[in-house]
N, CA, C and O atoms as a Maestro MAE file, in Angstrom:
{
 s_m_m2io_version
 :::
 2.0.0
}

f_m_ct {
 s_m_title
 :::
 protein
 m_atom[164] {
  # First column is atom index #
  i_m_mmod_type
  r_m_x_coord
  r_m_y_coord
  r_m_z_coord
  i_m_residue_number
  s_m_chain_name
  s_m_pdb_residue_name
  s_m_pdb_atom_name
  i_m_atomic_number
  :::
  1 25 102.809 90.747 79.654 1 A "MET " " N  " 7
  2 3 102.357 91.078 81.004 1 A "MET " " CA " 6
  3 2 103.340 90.531 82.042 1 A "MET " " C  " 6
  4 15 103.503 89.317 82.168 1 A "MET " " O  " 8
  5 25 103.986 91.417 82.774 2 A "PRO " " N  " 7
  6 3 104.920 90.965 83.806 2 A "PRO " " CA " 6
  7 2 104.173 90.259 84.931 2 A "PRO " " C  " 6
  8 15 103.185 90.771 85.457 2 A "PRO " " O  " 8
  9 25 104.657 89.091 85.286 3 A "GLU " " N  " 7
  10 3 104.037 88.380 86.396 3 A "GLU " " CA " 6
  11 2 105.085 88.094 87.449 3 A "GLU " " C  " 6
  12 15 106.139 87.530 87.153 3 A "GLU " " O  " 8
  13 25 104.795 88.482 88.677 4 A "ILE " " N  " 7
  14 3 105.770 88.322 89.739 4 A "ILE " " CA " 6
  15 2 105.197 87.422 90.828 4 A "ILE " " C  " 6
  16 15 104.144 87.705 91.400 4 A "ILE " " O  " 8
  17 25 105.909 86.337 91.102 5 A "LYS " " N  " 7
  18 3 105.471 85.445 92.163 5 A "LYS " " CA " 6
  19 2 106.417 85.600 93.343 5 A "LYS " " C  " 6
  20 15 107.630 85.443 93.208 5 A "LYS " " O  " 8
  21 25 105.841 85.914 94.510 6 A "MET " " N  " 7
  22 3 106.665 86.206 95.669 6 A "MET " " CA " 6
  23 2 106.362 85.267 96.819 6 A "MET " " C  " 6
  24 15 105.213 84.884 97.041 6 A "MET " " O  " 8
  25 25 107.410 84.899 97.549 7 A "THR " " N  " 7
  26 3 107.218 84.090 98.744 7 A "THR " " CA " 6
  27 2 107.048 85.012 99.936 7 A "THR " " C  " 6
  28 15 107.287 86.215 99.828 7 A "THR " " O  " 8
  29 25 106.648 84.478 101.043 8 A "SER " " N  " 7
  30 3 106.400 85.311 102.223 8 A "SER " " CA " 6
  31 2 107.686 85.982 102.679 8 A "SER " " C  " 6
  32 15 108.764 85.390 102.625 8 A "SER " " O  " 8
  33 25 107.559 87.226 103.128 9 A "GLY " " N  " 7
  34 3 108.720 87.961 103.612 9 A "GLY " " CA " 6
  35 2 109.506 88.635 102.503 9 A "GLY " " C  " 6
  36 15 110.509 89.297 102.769 9 A "GLY " " O  " 8
  37 25 109.066 88.476 101.268 10 A "SER " " N  " 7
  38 3 109.768 89.101 100.155 10 A "SER " " CA " 6
  39 2 109.465 90.594 100.098 10 A "SER " " C  " 6
  40 15 108.415 91.052 100.550 10 A "SER " " O  " 8
  41 25 110.397 91.331 99.538 11 A "LYS " " N  " 7
  42 3 110.182 92.761 99.363 11 A "LYS " " CA " 6
  43 2 110.526 93.126 97.929 11 A "LYS " " C  " 6
  44 15 111.577 92.740 97.417 11 A "LYS " " O  " 8
  45 25 109.645 93.862 97.288 12 A "ILE " " N  " 7
  46 3 109.927 94.264 95.915 12 A "ILE " " CA " 6
  47 2 109.688 95.755 95.755 12 A "ILE " " C  " 6
  48 15 108.716 96.313 96.264 12 A "ILE " " O  " 8
  49 25 110.599 96.375 95.038 13 A "ILE " " N  " 7
  50 3 110.458 97.800 94.771 13 A "ILE " " CA " 6
  51 2 110.468 98.001 93.257 13 A "ILE " " C  " 6
  52 15 111.407 97.605 92.567 13 A "ILE " " O  " 8
  53 25 109.404 98.623 92.761 14 A "LEU " " N  " 7
  54 3 109.335 98.901 91.335 14 A "LEU " " CA " 6
  55 2 109.440 100.395 91.112 14 A "LEU " " C  " 6
  56 15 108.637 101.176 91.624 14 A "LEU " " O  " 8
  57 25 110.450 100.782 90.336 15 A "ASN " " N  " 7
  58 3 110.609 102.186 89.986 15 A "ASN " " CA " 6
  59 2 110.444 102.299 88.480 15 A "ASN " " C  " 6
  60 15 111.351 101.974 87.714 15 A "ASN " " O  " 8
  61 25 109.268 102.765 88.067 16 A "ILE " " N  " 7
  62 3 108.947 102.751 86.647 16 A "ILE " " CA " 6
  63 2 108.725 104.164 86.128 16 A "ILE " " C  " 6
  64 15 107.893 104.912 86.642 16 A "ILE " " O  " 8
  65 25 109.487 104.507 85.100 17 A "LYS " " N  " 7
  66 3 109.288 105.802 84.463 17 A "LYS " " CA " 6
  67 2 108.571 105.574 83.146 17 A "LYS " " C  " 6
  68 15 109.056 104.851 82.276 17 A "LYS " " O  " 8
  69 25 107.400 106.206 83.009 18 A "MET " " N  " 7
  70 3 106.573 105.970 81.854 18 A "MET " " CA " 6
  71 2 106.390 107.237 81.029 18 A "MET " " C  " 6
  72 15 106.246 108.336 81.564 18 A "MET " " O  " 8
  73 25 106.400 107.053 79.713 19 A "ALA " " N  " 7
  74 3 106.105 108.171 78.830 19 A "ALA " " CA " 6
  75 2 104.594 108.303 78.714 19 A "ALA " " C  " 6
  76 15 103.856 107.374 79.042 19 A "ALA " " O  " 8
  77 25 104.143 109.442 78.255 20 A "SER " " N  " 7
  78 3 102.706 109.657 78.134 20 A "SER " " CA " 6
  79 2 102.110 108.638 77.165 20 A "SER " " C  " 6
  80 15 102.693 108.345 76.121 20 A "SER " " O  " 8
  81 25 100.957 108.108 77.517 21 A "GLY " " N  " 7
  82 3 100.305 107.128 76.652 21 A "GLY " " CA " 6
  83 2 100.767 105.712 76.923 21 A "GLY " " C  " 6
  84 15 100.277 104.768 76.303 21 A "GLY " " O  " 8
  85 25 101.713 105.553 77.849 22 A "SER " " N  " 7
  86 3 102.175 104.223 78.169 22 A "SER " " CA " 6
  87 2 101.160 103.513 79.060 22 A "SER " " C  " 6
  88 15 100.413 104.144 79.808 22 A "SER " " O  " 8
  89 25 101.155 102.196 78.961 23 A "LYS " " N  " 7
  90 3 100.227 101.423 79.778 23 A "LYS " " CA " 6
  91 2 101.007 100.302 80.451 23 A "LYS " " C  " 6
  92 15 101.810 99.624 79.811 23 A "LYS " " O  " 8
  93 25 100.771 100.114 81.729 24 A "ILE " " N  " 7
  94 3 101.468 99.048 82.436 24 A "ILE " " CA " 6
  95 2 100.469 98.188 83.193 24 A "ILE " " C  " 6
  96 15 99.535 98.685 83.823 24 A "ILE " " O  " 8
  97 25 100.695 96.876 83.112 25 A "ILE " " N  " 7
  98 3 99.825 95.946 83.821 25 A "ILE " " CA " 6
  99 2 100.684 95.093 84.739 25 A "ILE " " C  " 6
  100 15 101.619 94.424 84.297 25 A "ILE " " O  " 8
  101 25 100.358 95.127 86.003 26 A "LEU " " N  " 7
  102 3 101.110 94.322 86.968 26 A "LEU " " CA " 6
  103 2 100.213 93.227 87.522 26 A "LEU " " C  " 6
  104 15 99.149 93.497 88.078 26 A "LEU " " O  " 8
  105 25 100.662 91.977 87.360 27 A "ASN " " N  " 7
  106 3 99.935 90.853 87.931 27 A "ASN " " CA " 6
  107 2 100.809 90.267 89.021 27 A "ASN " " C  " 6
  108 15 101.740 89.512 88.741 27 A "ASN " " O  " 8
  109 25 100.510 90.613 90.260 28 A "ILE " " N  " 7
  110 3 101.393 90.238 91.359 28 A "ILE " " CA " 6
  111 2 100.671 89.337 92.353 28 A "ILE " " C  " 6
  112 15 99.621 89.681 92.895 28 A "ILE " " O  " 8
  113 25 101.277 88.166 92.574 29 A "LYS " " N  " 7
  114 3 100.730 87.263 93.569 29 A "LYS " " CA " 6
  115 2 101.622 87.320 94.796 29 A "LYS " " C  " 6
  116 15 102.803 86.979 94.731 29 A "LYS " " O  " 8
  117 25 101.051 87.754 95.918 30 A "MET " " N  " 7
  118 3 101.867 87.961 97.103 30 A "MET " " CA " 6
  119 2 101.393 87.099 98.260 30 A "MET " " C  " 6
  120 15 100.195 86.947 98.498 30 A "MET " " O  " 8
  121 25 102.360 86.540 98.973 31 A "ALA " " N  " 7
  122 3 102.047 85.787 100.179 31 A "ALA " " CA " 6
  123 2 102.027 86.744 101.360 31 A "ALA " " C  " 6
  124 15 102.451 87.893 101.235 31 A "ALA " " O  " 8
  125 25 101.549 86.292 102.478 32 A "SER " " N  " 7
  126 3 101.464 87.151 103.661 32 A "SER " " CA " 6
  127 2 102.858 87.579 104.095 32 A "SER " " C  " 6
  128 15 103.815 86.811 103.990 32 A "SER " " O  " 8
  129 25 102.965 88.805 104.581 33 A "GLY " " N  " 7
  130 3 104.253 89.310 105.037 33 A "GLY " " CA " 6
  131 2 105.052 89.979 103.934 33 A "GLY " " C  " 6
  132 15 106.109 90.552 104.198 33 A "GLY " " O  " 8
  133 25 104.570 89.914 102.719 34 A "SER " " N  " 7
  134 3 105.273 90.551 101.620 34 A "SER " " CA " 6
  135 2 105.017 92.051 101.624 34 A "SER " " C  " 6
  136 15 104.001 92.528 102.128 34 A "SER " " O  " 8
  137 25 105.968 92.779 101.050 35 A "LYS " " N  " 7
  138 3 105.819 94.227 100.975 35 A "LYS " " CA " 6
  139 2 106.086 94.664 99.543 35 A "LYS " " C  " 6
  140 15 107.046 94.218 98.916 35 A "LYS " " O  " 8
  141 25 105.237 95.532 99.037 36 A "ILE " " N  " 7
  142 3 105.445 96.023 97.680 36 A "ILE " " CA " 6
  143 2 105.360 97.536 97.654 36 A "ILE " " C  " 6
  144 15 104.497 98.150 98.282 36 A "ILE " " O  " 8
  145 25 106.292 98.117 96.903 37 A "ILE " " N  " 7
  146 3 106.295 99.565 96.750 37 A "ILE " " CA " 6
  147 2 106.251 99.889 95.262 37 A "ILE " " C  " 6
  148 15 107.091 99.425 94.491 37 A "ILE " " O  " 8
  149 25 105.269 100.687 94.869 38 A "LEU " " N  " 7
  150 3 105.172 101.102 93.486 38 A "LEU " " CA " 6
  151 2 105.471 102.586 93.376 38 A "LEU " " C  " 6
  152 15 104.795 103.420 93.977 38 A "LEU " " O  " 8
  153 25 106.510 102.902 92.587 39 A "ASN " " N  " 7
  154 3 106.841 104.298 92.330 39 A "ASN " " CA " 6
  155 2 106.741 104.510 90.827 39 A "ASN " " C  " 6
  156 15 107.673 104.200 90.085 39 A "ASN " " O  " 8
  157 25 105.612 105.039 90.386 40 A "ILE " " N  " 7
  158 3 105.380 105.185 88.950 40 A "ILE " " CA " 6
  159 2 105.354 106.651 88.561 40 A "ILE " " C  " 6
  160 15 104.551 107.435 89.067 40 A "ILE " " O  " 8
  161 25 106.249 107.002 87.652 41 A "LYS " " N  " 7
  162 3 106.294 108.380 87.162 41 A "LYS " " CA " 6
  163 2 105.778 108.398 85.732 41 A "LYS " " C  " 6
  164 15 105.723 109.458 85.109 41 A "LYS " " O  " 8
  :::
 }
 m_bond[163] {
  # First column is bond index #
  i_m_from
  i_m_to
  i_m_order
  :::
  1 1 2 1
  2 2 3 1
  3 3 4 2
  4 3 5 1
  5 5 6 1
  6 6 7 1
  7 7 8 2
  8 7 9 1
  9 9 10 1
  10 10 11 1
  11 11 12 2
  12 11 13 1
  13 13 14 1
  14 14 15 1
  15 15 16 2
  16 15 17 1
  17 17 18 1
  18 18 19 1
  19 19 20 2
  20 19 21 1
  21 21 22 1
  22 22 23 1
  23 23 24 2
  24 23 25 1
  25 25 26 1
  26 26 27 1
  27 27 28 2
  28 27 29 1
  29 29 30 1
  30 30 31 1
  31 31 32 2
  32 31 33 1
  33 33 34 1
  34 34 35 1
  35 35 36 2
  36 35 37 1
  37 37 38 1
  38 38 39 1
  39 39 40 2
  40 39 41 1
  41 41 42 1
  42 42 43 1
  43 43 44 2
  44 43 45 1
  45 45 46 1
  46 46 47 1
  47 47 48 2
  48 47 49 1
  49 49 50 1
  50 50 51 1
  51 51 52 2
  52 51 53 1
  53 53 54 1
  54 54 55 1
  55 55 56 2
  56 55 57 1
  57 57 58 1
  58 58 59 1
  59 59 60 2
  60 59 61 1
  61 61 62 1
  62 62 63 1
  63 63 64 2
  64 63 65 1
  65 65 66 1
  66 66 67 1
  67 67 68 2
  68 67 69 1
  69 69 70 1
  70 70 71 1
  71 71 72 2
  72 71 73 1
  73 73 74 1
  74 74 75 1
  75 75 76 2
  76 75 77 1
  77 77 78 1
  78 78 79 1
  79 79 80 2
  80 79 81 1
  81 81 82 1
  82 82 83 1
  83 83 84 2
  84 83 85 1
  85 85 86 1
  86 86 87 1
  87 87 88 2
  88 87 89 1
  89 89 90 1
  90 90 91 1
  91 91 92 2
  92 91 93 1
  93 93 94 1
  94 94 95 1
  95 95 96 2
  96 95 97 1
  97 97 98 1
  98 98 99 1
  99 99 100 2
  100 99 101 1
  101 101 102 1
  102 102 103 1
  103 103 104 2
  104 103 105 1
  105 105 106 1
  106 106 107 1
  107 107 108 2
  108 107 109 1
  109 109 110 1
  110 110 111 1
  111 111 112 2
  112 111 113 1
  113 113 114 1
  114 114 115 1
  115 115 116 2
  116 115 117 1
  117 117 118 1
  118 118 119 1
  119 119 120 2
  120 119 121 1
  121 121 122 1
  122 122 123 1
  123 123 124 2
  124 123 125 1
  125 125 126 1
  126 126 127 1
  127 127 128 2
  128 127 129 1
  129 129 130 1
  130 130 131 1
  131 131 132 2
  132 131 133 1
  133 133 134 1
  134 134 135 1
  135 135 136 2
  136 135 137 1
  137 137 138 1
  138 138 139 1
  139 139 140 2
  140 139 141 1
  141 141 142 1
  142 142 143 1
  143 143 144 2
  144 143 145 1
  145 145 146 1
  146 146 147 1
  147 147 148 2
  148 147 149 1
  149 149 150 1
  150 150 151 1
  151 151 152 2
  152 151 153 1
  153 153 154 1
  154 154 155 1
  155 155 156 2
  156 155 157 1
  157 157 158 1
  158 158 159 1
  159 159 160 2
  160 159 161 1
  161 161 162 1
  162 162 163 1
  163 163 164 2
  :::
 }
}
C-alpha cells in the first residue's frame, strides 16, 4: 500500500495507467494547502 506523507504547500500529481482488474489503494495524509491530482486510466 503506497503511503504518501505531504507537508503543507506540497503538490502531487499521480498519473496511473491500470489494466482491467487492477486495484489501487492510496493512503494519503495531507496538510492544509496541499493539492492533489489523480489521473487514473
